[in-house]
C-alpha positions in Angstrom: -71.0 -41.4 -31.7 -73.0 -40.5 -28.4 -70.8 -40.3 -25.3 -73.9 -40.5 -22.8 -77.0 -42.6 -24.1 -79.0 -42.6 -20.8 -79.3 -40.8 -17.4 -77.8 -44.0 -15.8 -74.5 -43.2 -17.6 -74.2 -39.8 -16.2 -71.6 -39.1 -13.3 -72.9 -39.1 -9.7 -72.4 -35.2 -9.6 -74.6 -34.5 -12.5 -77.4 -36.9 -11.2 -77.2 -35.4 -7.8 -76.9 -31.8 -8.9 -79.7 -31.7 -11.8 -83.3 -32.9 -12.0 -84.1 -35.5 -14.5 -85.3 -33.1 -17.0 -82.1 -31.1 -16.7 -79.9 -34.2 -17.2 -81.5 -34.6 -20.4 -80.6 -31.3 -21.4 -77.0 -31.9 -20.2 -77.0 -35.1 -22.4 -78.0 -33.3 -25.3 -75.4 -30.7 -24.9 -72.6 -32.9 -24.0 -73.1 -35.1 -26.8 -73.3 -32.2 -29.3 -70.1 -30.8 -28.1 -68.5 -34.2 -27.8 -69.5 -35.0 -31.7 -68.2 -31.5 -32.8 -65.0 -31.6 -31.0 -63.8 -35.0 -32.1 -60.1 -34.1 -33.0 -59.6 -32.6 -29.4 -57.5 -34.6 -26.8 -59.7 -36.7 -24.6 -59.2 -34.9 -21.4 -59.6 -31.6 -22.9 -62.6 -32.7 -24.8 -64.4 -34.2 -21.7 -63.6 -30.9 -19.6 -65.0 -28.8 -22.3 -68.1 -30.7 -23.0 -69.0 -31.0 -19.2 -68.5 -27.3 -18.6 -70.7 -26.3 -21.7 -73.4 -28.9 -21.0 -73.5 -28.1 -17.2 -73.9 -24.2 -18.3 -76.8 -25.0 -20.7 -78.5 -27.0 -18.0 -78.0 -24.0 -15.8 -79.7 -21.8 -18.4 -83.0 -23.4 -18.0 -82.9 -23.9 -14.3 -83.2 -22.6 -10.8 -81.4 -23.8 -7.7 -83.4 -25.0 -4.6 -81.7 -23.3 -1.7 -82.7 -26.2 0.7 -81.4 -29.2 -1.4 -78.8 -27.6 -3.5 -80.3 -29.3 -6.5 -81.2 -27.5 -9.7 -84.6 -28.0 -11.1 -86.1 -27.0 -14.5 -87.7 -23.7 -14.4 -91.7 -23.5 -15.1 -91.1 -22.1 -18.7 -91.1 -24.8 -21.4 -88.1 -25.1 -23.9 -89.4 -24.0 -27.1 -87.8 -24.5 -30.7 -86.6 -21.1 -30.3 -84.8 -21.6 -27.1 -83.3 -24.7 -28.5 -82.0 -22.9 -31.4 -80.6 -20.2 -29.0 -79.1 -22.9 -26.9 -77.5 -24.8 -30.0 -76.1 -21.4 -31.2 -74.6 -20.5 -27.9 -73.0 -24.1 -27.7 -71.2 -23.8 -31.0 -70.1 -20.2 -30.1 -68.4 -21.6 -27.1 -66.2 -24.0 -29.2 
């Protein structure tokens, strides 16, 4: 079961802090953790999934000093970077 299915479902702090592309990265990472930690208590699972998803989005971003919003770096997310992100997500659990 996916916790977040669209950007519209994200909390306001995530929507205001990340660009649309990074919000998609956040959703992907959050849902992966949510699915893997199905036996954890709800509050713990929410906090862990949020922290890991936020850190994954930050890896592919830079922060605009004026707005405070994170946007995707100019580099693209290749398959090898996605595999690296997956490995780092699951080593965090």
